[in-house]
Biopython code that builds the backbone (N, CA, C, O; Angstrom):
import numpy as np
from Bio.PDB.StructureBuilder import StructureBuilder

atoms = [
    (1, "MET", "N", (2.426, -24.898, 32.814)),
    (1, "MET", "CA", (3.143, -24.013, 31.750)),
    (1, "MET", "C", (4.590, -23.362, 32.105)),
    (1, "MET", "O", (4.834, -22.379, 32.804)),
    (2, "LYS", "N", (5.246, -24.006, 31.581)),
    (2, "LYS", "CA", (6.575, -23.530, 31.510)),
    (2, "LYS", "C", (6.469, -21.562, 30.827)),
    (2, "LYS", "O", (5.835, -20.925, 29.986)),
    (3, "PRO", "N", (7.793, -21.267, 32.111)),
    (3, "PRO", "CA", (7.888, -19.771, 31.901)),
    (3, "PRO", "C", (8.863, -19.195, 30.353)),
    (3, "PRO", "O", (10.026, -19.571, 30.203)),
    (4, "VAL", "N", (8.243, -18.367, 29.431)),
    (4, "VAL", "CA", (9.269, -18.273, 28.136)),
    (4, "VAL", "C", (10.403, -17.774, 28.941)),
    (4, "VAL", "O", (10.193, -17.039, 29.906)),
    (5, "GLN", "N", (11.955, -18.242, 28.491)),
    (5, "GLN", "CA", (12.682, -17.785, 28.501)),
    (5, "GLN", "C", (13.091, -16.308, 27.388)),
    (5, "GLN", "O", (13.024, -16.154, 26.168)),
    (6, "VAL", "N", (13.439, -15.577, 28.317)),
    (6, "VAL", "CA", (14.536, -14.624, 27.561)),
    (6, "VAL", "C", (15.868, -14.876, 27.003)),
    (6, "VAL", "O", (16.718, -14.761, 27.886)),
    (7, "ILE", "N", (16.245, -15.108, 26.126)),
    (7, "ILE", "CA", (17.672, -15.199, 26.057)),
    (7, "ILE", "C", (18.313, -13.941, 25.294)),
    (7, "ILE", "O", (19.398, -14.340, 24.870)),
    (8, "GLU", "N", (18.140, -12.703, 24.959)),
    (8, "GLU", "CA", (19.085, -11.669, 24.515)),
    (8, "GLU", "C", (17.511, -10.729, 24.874)),
    (8, "GLU", "O", (16.355, -11.140, 24.773)),
    (9, "ARG", "N", (18.060, -9.232, 25.353)),
    (9, "ARG", "CA", (17.115, -8.306, 24.933)),
    (9, "ARG", "C", (17.534, -7.146, 24.314)),
    (9, "ARG", "O", (18.460, -6.355, 24.493)),
    (10, "LYS", "N", (16.675, -7.240, 23.588)),
    (10, "LYS", "CA", (16.948, -5.996, 22.462)),
    (10, "LYS", "C", (16.149, -4.780, 22.342)),
    (10, "LYS", "O", (15.101, -5.043, 21.752)),
    (11, "PRO", "N", (16.288, -2.851, 22.861)),
    (11, "PRO", "CA", (15.623, -2.166, 22.699)),
    (11, "PRO", "C", (14.591, -2.249, 20.838)),
    (11, "PRO", "O", (14.914, -2.420, 19.662)),
    (12, "ILE", "N", (13.626, -2.067, 21.418)),
    (12, "ILE", "CA", (12.859, -1.480, 20.298)),
    (12, "ILE", "C", (13.076, -0.285, 19.316)),
    (12, "ILE", "O", (12.210, 0.581, 19.444)),
    (13, "THR", "N", (14.008, -0.034, 18.383)),
    (13, "THR", "CA", (13.708, 1.047, 17.939)),
    (13, "THR", "C", (13.013, 1.239, 16.818)),
    (13, "THR", "O", (13.020, 0.366, 15.950)),
    (14, "SER", "N", (12.324, 2.377, 16.667)),
    (14, "SER", "CA", (11.488, 2.579, 15.437)),
    (14, "SER", "C", (10.885, 4.271, 15.566)),
    (14, "SER", "O", (10.561, 5.027, 16.482)),
    (15, "THR", "N", (10.993, 4.345, 13.495)),
    (15, "THR", "CA", (10.532, 5.970, 14.442)),
    (15, "THR", "C", (9.132, 5.627, 12.887)),
    (15, "THR", "O", (9.187, 4.723, 12.054)),
    (16, "LEU", "N", (8.235, 6.543, 12.998)),
    (16, "LEU", "CA", (7.545, 6.465, 12.245)),
    (16, "LEU", "C", (7.144, 8.339, 11.222)),
    (16, "LEU", "O", (7.365, 9.512, 11.525)),
    (17, "ALA", "N", (6.743, 7.921, 10.473)),
    (17, "ALA", "CA", (7.200, 9.414, 9.710)),
    (17, "ALA", "C", (5.980, 9.669, 9.176)),
    (17, "ALA", "O", (5.625, 9.096, 8.146)),
    (18, "ILE", "N", (5.095, 10.673, 9.896)),
    (18, "ILE", "CA", (4.384, 10.521, 8.656)),
    (18, "ILE", "C", (3.827, 11.206, 7.495)),
    (18, "ILE", "O", (3.854, 12.436, 7.529)),
    (19, "LEU", "N", (3.426, 10.743, 6.674)),
    (19, "LEU", "CA", (2.959, 10.806, 5.285)),
    (19, "LEU", "C", (1.968, 11.854, 4.206)),
    (19, "LEU", "O", (2.066, 12.447, 3.132)),
    (20, "GLY", "N", (0.881, 11.585, 5.425)),
    (20, "GLY", "CA", (-0.531, 12.458, 4.746)),
    (20, "GLY", "C", (-1.349, 11.564, 5.939)),
    (20, "GLY", "O", (-1.119, 10.574, 6.633)),
    (21, "GLN", "N", (-2.741, 12.798, 5.687)),
    (21, "GLN", "CA", (-3.191, 12.819, 6.734)),
    (21, "GLN", "C", (-4.602, 13.306, 5.927)),
    (21, "GLN", "O", (-4.552, 13.967, 4.890)),
    (22, "GLY", "N", (-6.154, 12.779, 6.710)),
    (22, "GLY", "CA", (-7.469, 13.083, 5.726)),
    (22, "GLY", "C", (-8.402, 12.323, 6.336)),
    (22, "GLY", "O", (-8.386, 11.533, 7.280)),
    (23, "LYS", "N", (-9.379, 12.815, 5.444)),
    (23, "LYS", "CA", (-11.053, 12.284, 6.192)),
    (23, "LYS", "C", (-11.527, 11.926, 5.106)),
    (23, "LYS", "O", (-11.622, 12.616, 4.090)),
    (24, "GLN", "N", (-12.150, 9.818, 5.395)),
    (24, "GLN", "CA", (-12.766, 9.618, 4.243)),
    (24, "GLN", "C", (-14.157, 9.689, 4.834)),
    (24, "GLN", "O", (-14.504, 10.038, 5.962)),
    (25, "THR", "N", (-14.765, 9.335, 3.949)),
    (25, "THR", "CA", (-15.929, 8.511, 4.462)),
    (25, "THR", "C", (-16.442, 6.921, 3.598)),
    (25, "THR", "O", (-16.080, 6.695, 2.444)),
    (26, "VAL", "N", (-17.183, 6.098, 4.277)),
    (26, "VAL", "CA", (-17.071, 4.971, 4.087)),
    (26, "VAL", "C", (-18.604, 4.422, 3.902)),
    (26, "VAL", "O", (-19.091, 3.846, 4.875)),
    (27, "GLY", "N", (-19.306, 4.546, 2.852)),
    (27, "GLY", "CA", (-20.332, 3.643, 2.551)),
    (27, "GLY", "C", (-20.645, 2.820, 3.266)),
    (27, "GLY", "O", (-19.783, 2.091, 3.757)),
    (28, "SER", "N", (-22.503, 2.599, 3.677)),
    (28, "SER", "CA", (-22.957, 1.589, 4.338)),
    (28, "SER", "C", (-23.738, 0.678, 2.733)),
    (28, "SER", "O", (-24.513, -0.195, 3.124)),
    (29, "VAL", "N", (-23.696, 0.712, 1.896)),
    (29, "VAL", "CA", (-23.822, 0.043, 0.928)),
    (29, "VAL", "C", (-22.741, -0.924, 0.042)),
    (29, "VAL", "O", (-22.994, -1.986, -0.527)),
    (30, "ALA", "N", (-22.085, -0.553, 0.082)),
    (30, "ALA", "CA", (-20.862, -2.033, -1.058)),
    (30, "ALA", "C", (-19.520, -1.207, 0.096)),
    (30, "ALA", "O", (-19.361, -0.035, 0.438)),
    (31, "ALA", "N", (-19.107, -1.900, 0.269)),
    (31, "ALA", "CA", (-17.751, -2.061, 0.832)),
    (31, "ALA", "C", (-16.802, -1.660, -0.346)),
    (31, "ALA", "O", (-16.912, -2.040, -1.511)),
    (32, "GLU", "N", (-15.546, -0.559, 0.331)),
    (32, "GLU", "CA", (-14.534, 0.396, 0.133)),
    (32, "GLU", "C", (-13.542, 0.104, 0.502)),
    (32, "GLU", "O", (-13.507, -0.519, 1.563)),
    (33, "ALA", "N", (-12.068, 0.469, -0.319)),
    (33, "ALA", "CA", (-11.403, 0.481, 0.029)),
    (33, "ALA", "C", (-10.684, 2.209, 0.637)),
    (33, "ALA", "O", (-11.384, 3.210, 0.788)),
    (34, "LEU", "N", (-9.689, 2.163, 0.805)),
    (34, "LEU", "CA", (-8.494, 3.641, 1.337)),
    (34, "LEU", "C", (-8.898, 4.011, -0.379)),
    (34, "LEU", "O", (-9.166, 3.342, -1.377)),
    (35, "ASP", "N", (-8.759, 5.499, -0.041)),
    (35, "ASP", "CA", (-9.076, 6.190, -0.816)),
    (35, "ASP", "C", (-7.886, 6.325, -2.183)),
    (35, "ASP", "O", (-7.891, 5.936, -3.350)),
    (36, "THR", "N", (-7.012, 7.015, -1.404)),
    (36, "THR", "CA", (-5.515, 7.381, -2.252)),
    (36, "THR", "C", (-4.372, 6.762, -0.634)),
    (36, "THR", "O", (-4.328, 7.195, 0.518)),
    (37, "ILE", "N", (-3.608, 5.598, -1.333)),
    (37, "ILE", "CA", (-2.641, 5.664, -0.313)),
    (37, "ILE", "C", (-1.424, 6.113, -0.932)),
    (37, "ILE", "O", (-1.165, 5.767, -2.085)),
    (38, "PRO", "N", (-0.575, 6.927, -0.201)),
    (38, "PRO", "CA", (0.705, 7.237, -0.106)),
    (38, "PRO", "C", (1.404, 6.220, -1.141)),
    (38, "PRO", "O", (1.172, 5.011, -1.153)),
    (39, "ASP", "N", (2.168, 6.788, -1.886)),
    (39, "ASP", "CA", (3.211, 5.642, -2.382)),
    (39, "ASP", "C", (4.123, 5.189, -1.581)),
    (39, "ASP", "O", (4.494, 4.088, -1.987)),
    (40, "ASP", "N", (4.742, 5.555, -0.501)),
    (40, "ASP", "CA", (6.130, 5.402, 0.056)),
    (40, "ASP", "C", (4.974, 4.797, 1.478)),
    (40, "ASP", "O", (5.547, 4.412, 2.498)),
    (41, "ALA", "N", (3.766, 4.765, 1.452)),
    (41, "ALA", "CA", (3.030, 4.550, 3.071)),
    (41, "ALA", "C", (3.606, 3.085, 2.836)),
    (41, "ALA", "O", (3.952, 2.452, 1.839)),
    (42, "ASN", "N", (3.543, 2.782, 4.470)),
    (42, "ASN", "CA", (3.662, 1.477, 4.786)),
    (42, "ASN", "C", (2.604, 1.073, 6.245)),
    (42, "ASN", "O", (2.242, -0.059, 6.565)),
    (43, "GLY", "N", (2.247, 2.489, 7.019)),
    (43, "GLY", "CA", (1.311, 1.971, 7.670)),
    (43, "GLY", "C", (-0.021, 2.704, 7.705)),
    (43, "GLY", "O", (-0.120, 3.657, 6.932)),
    (44, "VAL", "N", (-0.764, 2.494, 8.258)),
    (44, "VAL", "CA", (-2.162, 3.481, 8.606)),
    (44, "VAL", "C", (-2.529, 2.943, 10.161)),
    (44, "VAL", "O", (-2.234, 1.956, 10.835)),
    (45, "PHE", "N", (-3.471, 4.353, 10.372)),
    (45, "PHE", "CA", (-3.848, 4.446, 12.109)),
    (45, "PHE", "C", (-5.455, 5.406, 11.559)),
    (45, "PHE", "O", (-5.698, 6.609, 11.466)),
    (46, "ILE", "N", (-6.154, 4.340, 11.332)),
    (46, "ILE", "CA", (-7.626, 4.812, 11.858)),
    (46, "ILE", "C", (-8.294, 4.779, 12.872)),
    (46, "ILE", "O", (-8.104, 4.014, 13.817)),
    (47, "THR", "N", (-9.551, 5.996, 12.737)),
    (47, "THR", "CA", (-10.348, 6.189, 13.734)),
    (47, "THR", "C", (-11.489, 6.326, 13.380)),
    (47, "THR", "O", (-11.731, 7.064, 12.424)),
    (48, "VAL", "N", (-12.387, 5.731, 13.974)),
    (48, "VAL", "CA", (-13.881, 5.779, 13.424)),
    (48, "VAL", "C", (-14.998, 7.092, 14.162)),
    (48, "VAL", "O", (-15.269, 7.376, 15.329)),
    (49, "GLU", "N", (-15.297, 7.482, 13.243)),
    (49, "GLU", "CA", (-16.003, 8.492, 14.151)),
    (49, "GLU", "C", (-17.520, 8.689, 14.303)),
    (49, "GLU", "O", (-17.933, 9.511, 15.120)),
    (50, "ASP", "N", (-18.335, 7.993, 13.576)),
    (50, "ASP", "CA", (-19.780, 8.321, 13.941)),
    (50, "ASP", "C", (-19.883, 6.843, 14.216)),
    (50, "ASP", "O", (-19.596, 6.177, 15.211)),
    (51, "ASN", "N", (-20.463, 6.474, 12.831)),
    (51, "ASN", "CA", (-21.215, 4.954, 12.409)),
    (51, "ASN", "C", (-20.348, 4.005, 13.104)),
    (51, "ASN", "O", (-19.462, 4.447, 13.836)),
    (52, "ASN", "N", (-20.540, 2.505, 12.922)),
    (52, "ASN", "CA", (-19.511, 1.784, 13.578)),
    (52, "ASN", "C", (-18.889, 0.984, 11.856)),
    (52, "ASN", "O", (-19.626, 1.050, 10.872)),
    (53, "VAL", "N", (-17.988, 0.537, 11.805)),
    (53, "VAL", "CA", (-17.395, -0.057, 10.314)),
    (53, "VAL", "C", (-17.363, -1.771, 10.702)),
    (53, "VAL", "O", (-17.752, -2.380, 11.698)),
    (54, "ARG", "N", (-16.869, -2.112, 9.735)),
    (54, "ARG", "CA", (-16.745, -3.403, 9.677)),
    (54, "ARG", "C", (-15.434, -3.223, 8.554)),
    (54, "ARG", "O", (-15.566, -2.473, 7.587)),
    (55, "TYR", "N", (-14.613, -3.720, 8.709)),
    (55, "TYR", "CA", (-13.352, -4.401, 8.050)),
    (55, "TYR", "C", (-12.921, -5.913, 7.425)),
    (55, "TYR", "O", (-13.128, -6.907, 8.122)),
    (56, "TRP", "N", (-12.357, -6.037, 6.181)),
    (56, "TRP", "CA", (-11.601, -7.094, 6.082)),
    (56, "TRP", "C", (-10.627, -6.308, 5.785)),
    (56, "TRP", "O", (-10.748, -5.238, 5.189)),
    (57, "ILE", "N", (-9.372, -6.910, 6.275)),
    (57, "ILE", "CA", (-7.203, -6.904, 5.817)),
    (57, "ILE", "C", (-7.154, -8.098, 4.720)),
    (57, "ILE", "O", (-6.029, -8.567, 4.546)),
    (58, "SER", "N", (-8.063, -8.582, 4.059)),
    (58, "SER", "CA", (-7.322, -10.111, 3.186)),
    (58, "SER", "C", (-8.182, -9.335, 1.618)),
    (58, "SER", "O", (-8.326, -10.000, 0.592)),
    (59, "GLY", "N", (-8.456, -8.491, 1.689)),
    (59, "GLY", "CA", (-9.142, -8.024, 0.250)),
    (59, "GLY", "C", (-10.584, -8.765, 0.024)),
    (59, "GLY", "O", (-11.293, -8.050, -0.684)),
    (60, "THR", "N", (-11.146, -9.816, 0.358)),
    (60, "THR", "CA", (-12.736, -9.440, 0.973)),
    (60, "THR", "C", (-13.209, -8.374, 1.286)),
    (60, "THR", "O", (-12.803, -7.424, 1.955)),
    (61, "ASP", "N", (-14.307, -8.647, 0.630)),
    (61, "ASP", "CA", (-15.817, -7.556, 1.398)),
    (61, "ASP", "C", (-16.762, -7.959, 2.211)),
    (61, "ASP", "O", (-17.592, -8.867, 2.188)),
    (62, "PRO", "N", (-16.411, -6.901, 3.119)),
    (62, "PRO", "CA", (-17.423, -7.266, 4.230)),
    (62, "PRO", "C", (-18.602, -6.494, 4.112)),
    (62, "PRO", "O", (-18.905, -5.466, 3.508)),
    (63, "ASP", "N", (-19.277, -7.420, 4.988)),
    (63, "ASP", "CA", (-20.846, -6.744, 4.946)),
    (63, "ASP", "C", (-21.047, -6.588, 6.299)),
    (63, "ASP", "O", (-20.141, -6.878, 7.081)),
    (64, "ALA", "N", (-22.325, -6.083, 6.763)),
    (64, "ALA", "CA", (-23.609, -6.017, 7.557)),
    (64, "ALA", "C", (-22.639, -6.936, 9.146)),
    (64, "ALA", "O", (-22.244, -6.606, 10.265)),
    (65, "THR", "N", (-22.652, -8.112, 8.327)),
    (65, "THR", "CA", (-22.763, -9.036, 9.992)),
    (65, "THR", "C", (-21.423, -9.524, 9.412)),
    (65, "THR", "O", (-20.992, -10.272, 10.290)),
    (66, "THR", "N", (-20.470, -9.499, 8.327)),
    (66, "THR", "CA", (-19.337, -10.078, 8.807)),
    (66, "THR", "C", (-18.086, -9.064, 8.484)),
    (66, "THR", "O", (-18.399, -8.187, 7.680)),
    (67, "GLY", "N", (-17.062, -9.025, 8.839)),
    (67, "GLY", "CA", (-15.706, -8.300, 9.449)),
    (67, "GLY", "C", (-15.548, -8.347, 10.771)),
    (67, "GLY", "O", (-16.269, -8.828, 11.645)),
    (68, "HIS", "N", (-14.734, -7.907, 10.812)),
    (68, "HIS", "CA", (-13.838, -7.072, 12.340)),
    (68, "HIS", "C", (-14.605, -6.188, 12.358)),
    (68, "HIS", "O", (-14.984, -5.597, 11.347)),
    (69, "LEU", "N", (-15.107, -5.851, 13.950)),
    (69, "LEU", "CA", (-16.131, -4.337, 13.723)),
    (69, "LEU", "C", (-15.127, -3.561, 14.567)),
    (69, "LEU", "O", (-14.176, -4.011, 15.205)),
    (70, "LEU", "N", (-15.500, -2.421, 14.450)),
    (70, "LEU", "CA", (-15.092, -1.099, 14.858)),
    (70, "LEU", "C", (-16.384, -0.613, 15.157)),
    (70, "LEU", "O", (-17.352, -0.376, 14.435)),
    (71, "VAL", "N", (-16.165, -0.499, 16.571)),
    (71, "VAL", "CA", (-17.442, 0.131, 17.311)),
    (71, "VAL", "C", (-17.158, 1.847, 17.483)),
    (71, "VAL", "O", (-16.466, 2.156, 18.453)),
    (72, "ALA", "N", (-17.537, 2.699, 16.807)),
    (72, "ALA", "CA", (-16.952, 4.488, 17.313)),
    (72, "ALA", "C", (-17.489, 5.013, 18.513)),
    (72, "ALA", "O", (-16.912, 5.944, 19.076)),
    (73, "ALA", "N", (-18.589, 4.494, 18.993)),
    (73, "ALA", "CA", (-18.232, 4.931, 20.694)),
    (73, "ALA", "C", (-17.699, 4.484, 21.698)),
    (73, "ALA", "O", (-17.913, 4.931, 22.825)),
    (74, "SER", "N", (-16.713, 3.272, 21.364)),
    (74, "SER", "CA", (-15.762, 2.745, 22.138)),
    (74, "SER", "C", (-14.024, 2.749, 22.324)),
    (74, "SER", "O", (-13.229, 2.234, 23.111)),
    (75, "TYR", "N", (-13.907, 4.050, 20.569)),
    (75, "TYR", "CA", (-12.777, 4.665, 20.910)),
    (75, "TYR", "C", (-11.691, 3.314, 20.474)),
    (75, "TYR", "O", (-10.563, 3.120, 20.927)),
    (76, "GLN", "N", (-12.327, 2.605, 19.607)),
    (76, "GLN", "CA", (-11.320, 1.910, 18.970)),
    (76, "GLN", "C", (-11.090, 2.244, 17.970)),
    (76, "GLN", "O", (-11.916, 2.762, 17.219)),
    (77, "ASN", "N", (-9.289, 1.922, 17.559)),
    (77, "ASN", "CA", (-8.842, 2.475, 16.459)),
    (77, "ASN", "C", (-8.184, 1.109, 15.685)),
    (77, "ASN", "O", (-7.966, 0.043, 16.260)),
    (78, "LEU", "N", (-7.930, 1.378, 14.301)),
    (78, "LEU", "CA", (-7.115, 0.422, 13.527)),
    (78, "LEU", "C", (-5.321, 0.819, 13.116)),
    (78, "LEU", "O", (-4.672, 1.537, 12.355)),
    (79, "PHE", "N", (-5.194, 0.156, 13.824)),
    (79, "PHE", "CA", (-3.374, 0.227, 12.760)),
    (79, "PHE", "C", (-2.542, -0.899, 11.926)),
    (79, "PHE", "O", (-2.149, -1.956, 12.418)),
    (80, "LEU", "N", (-2.404, -0.614, 10.989)),
    (80, "LEU", "CA", (-2.019, -1.362, 10.157)),
    (80, "LEU", "C", (-0.615, -1.205, 9.849)),
    (80, "LEU", "O", (-0.437, -0.037, 9.504)),
    (81, "SER", "N", (0.557, -1.930, 9.819)),
    (81, "SER", "CA", (1.648, -2.498, 9.524)),
    (81, "SER", "C", (2.534, -2.721, 8.496)),
    (81, "SER", "O", (3.764, -2.695, 8.439)),
    (82, "HIS", "N", (1.228, -3.058, 7.291)),
    (82, "HIS", "CA", (2.030, -3.958, 5.942)),
    (82, "HIS", "C", (1.211, -3.366, 5.194)),
    (82, "HIS", "O", (-0.020, -3.384, 5.171)),
    (83, "ARG", "N", (2.478, -2.477, 4.160)),
    (83, "ARG", "CA", (1.617, -2.372, 2.760)),
    (83, "ARG", "C", (0.535, -2.985, 1.877)),
    (83, "ARG", "O", (-0.232, -2.372, 1.134)),
    (84, "ARG", "N", (0.618, -4.550, 2.125)),
    (84, "ARG", "CA", (-0.142, -5.177, 1.424)),
    (84, "ARG", "C", (-2.220, -4.960, 2.284)),
    (84, "ARG", "O", (-3.373, -4.919, 1.855)),
    (85, "SER", "N", (-1.369, -4.880, 3.873)),
    (85, "SER", "CA", (-2.831, -4.610, 4.491)),
    (85, "SER", "C", (-3.464, -3.469, 4.090)),
    (85, "SER", "O", (-4.659, -3.578, 3.816)),
    (86, "LEU", "N", (-2.879, -2.271, 3.980)),
    (86, "LEU", "CA", (-3.590, -1.397, 3.814)),
    (86, "LEU", "C", (-4.296, -1.347, 2.085)),
    (86, "LEU", "O", (-5.443, -0.967, 1.848)),
    (87, "GLU", "N", (-3.524, -1.716, 1.267)),
    (87, "GLU", "CA", (-3.824, -1.880, -0.134)),
    (87, "GLU", "C", (-5.328, -3.240, -0.269)),
    (87, "GLU", "O", (-6.299, -3.298, -1.023)),
    (88, "ASN", "N", (-4.869, -4.094, 0.804)),
    (88, "ASN", "CA", (-6.141, -5.125, 0.928)),
    (88, "ASN", "C", (-7.419, -4.732, 1.518)),
    (88, "ASN", "O", (-8.383, -5.483, 1.361)),
    (89, "LEU", "N", (-7.548, -3.602, 2.206)),
    (89, "LEU", "CA", (-7.941, -3.306, 3.741)),
    (89, "LEU", "C", (-9.843, -2.943, 2.633)),
    (89, "LEU", "O", (-10.117, -2.424, 1.551)),
    (90, "ARG", "N", (-10.506, -3.484, 3.569)),
    (90, "ARG", "CA", (-11.720, -3.358, 2.590)),
    (90, "ARG", "C", (-13.014, -3.085, 3.875)),
    (90, "ARG", "O", (-13.253, -3.906, 4.761)),
    (91, "MET", "N", (-13.660, -1.885, 3.725)),
    (91, "MET", "CA", (-14.803, -1.362, 5.012)),
    (91, "MET", "C", (-15.777, -1.484, 4.430)),
    (91, "MET", "O", (-15.880, -1.835, 3.255)),
    (92, "ILE", "N", (-16.726, -1.181, 5.255)),
    (92, "ILE", "CA", (-18.067, -1.237, 5.234)),
    (92, "ILE", "C", (-18.644, -0.213, 6.699)),
    (92, "ILE", "O", (-18.167, -0.463, 7.806)),
    (93, "GLY", "N", (-19.790, 1.023, 6.508)),
    (93, "GLY", "CA", (-20.300, 1.232, 7.189)),
    (93, "GLY", "C", (-21.635, 0.622, 7.413)),
    (93, "GLY", "O", (-22.563, 0.297, 6.673)),
    (94, "ILE", "N", (-21.371, 0.572, 8.913)),
    (94, "ILE", "CA", (-22.686, -0.051, 9.875)),
    (94, "ILE", "C", (-23.927, 0.741, 10.404)),
    (94, "ILE", "O", (-23.838, 1.588, 11.293)),
    (95, "GLY", "N", (-24.920, 0.443, 9.874)),
    (95, "GLY", "CA", (-26.061, 1.471, 10.083)),
    (95, "GLY", "C", (-26.560, 3.362, 9.746)),
    (95, "GLY", "O", (-27.249, 4.245, 10.256)),
    (96, "GLY", "N", (-25.515, 3.098, 8.363)),
    (96, "GLY", "CA", (-25.126, 4.494, 7.813)),
    (96, "GLY", "C", (-23.850, 4.701, 7.615)),
    (96, "GLY", "O", (-22.939, 4.101, 8.186)),
    (97, "ASP", "N", (-23.743, 5.556, 6.803)),
    (97, "ASP", "CA", (-22.403, 6.158, 6.545)),
    (97, "ASP", "C", (-21.305, 6.231, 7.521)),
    (97, "ASP", "O", (-21.541, 6.804, 8.585)),
    (98, "ALA", "N", (-20.667, 5.959, 7.406)),
    (98, "ALA", "CA", (-19.492, 6.366, 8.831)),
    (98, "ALA", "C", (-18.411, 6.859, 8.084)),
    (98, "ALA", "O", (-18.134, 6.368, 6.990)),
    (99, "THR", "N", (-17.505, 8.176, 8.783)),
    (99, "THR", "CA", (-16.831, 8.491, 8.885)),
    (99, "THR", "C", (-15.107, 8.600, 9.444)),
    (99, "THR", "O", (-14.832, 9.212, 10.476)),
    (100, "ILE", "N", (-14.440, 8.170, 8.912)),
    (100, "ILE", "CA", (-13.252, 7.455, 9.461)),
    (100, "ILE", "C", (-12.063, 8.629, 9.370)),
    (100, "ILE", "O", (-12.269, 9.288, 8.351)),
    (101, "GLN", "N", (-10.987, 9.070, 10.034)),
    (101, "GLN", "CA", (-10.028, 9.975, 10.443)),
    (101, "GLN", "C", (-8.742, 8.698, 10.136)),
    (101, "GLN", "O", (-8.679, 7.610, 10.708)),
    (102, "VAL", "N", (-7.745, 9.252, 9.016)),
    (102, "VAL", "CA", (-7.138, 8.156, 8.662)),
    (102, "VAL", "C", (-5.217, 8.986, 8.201)),
    (102, "VAL", "O", (-4.958, 9.851, 7.363)),
    (103, "THR", "N", (-4.246, 8.230, 9.180)),
    (103, "THR", "CA", (-3.435, 9.051, 9.084)),
    (103, "THR", "C", (-1.905, 7.956, 8.469)),
    (103, "THR", "O", (-1.360, 7.125, 9.196)),
    (104, "TYR", "N", (-1.596, 8.171, 7.409)),
    (104, "TYR", "CA", (-0.536, 7.742, 7.101)),
    (104, "TYR", "C", (0.667, 7.801, 6.950)),
    (104, "TYR", "O", (1.188, 8.809, 6.472)),
    (105, "TYR", "N", (1.414, 6.664, 7.350)),
    (105, "TYR", "CA", (2.782, 6.076, 8.182)),
    (105, "TYR", "C", (3.846, 6.131, 7.162)),
    (105, "TYR", "O", (2.901, 6.181, 6.375)),
    (106, "ILE", "N", (4.565, 6.158, 6.643)),
    (106, "ILE", "CA", (6.177, 5.518, 6.610)),
    (106, "ILE", "C", (6.943, 4.841, 7.511)),
    (106, "ILE", "O", (8.087, 4.498, 7.213)),
]
sb = StructureBuilder()
sb.init_structure("model")
sb.init_model(0)
sb.init_chain("A")
sb.init_seg("    ")
for serial, (resi, resn, name, xyz) in enumerate(atoms, 1):
    if name == "N":
        sb.init_residue(resn, " ", resi, " ")
    sb.init_atom(name, np.array(xyz, "f"), 0.0, 1.0, " ", f" {name:<3s}", serial, name[0])
structure = sb.get_structure()
């Protein structure tokens, strides 16, 4: 395998401003979207506190066996950095309702 050639190195500069934060309950019966996304939000950071969560960012509803899995006990987090991903995010609690902590960024 040929190594990747670096042509020019540029520092990545980015600042994230917090727009809002809060707690949301994700039900285990039907998939849900994020409650209220601030108008200027382009990013979100999510942690799962108790029950596991399955999710899709395509707008498709996950269920108990399909969708990406966030395991609460393993300290997994979800960071989305595109407005459409925030709007299309669908989640469902596995094994009962799940509590998530949400922080929105610009």
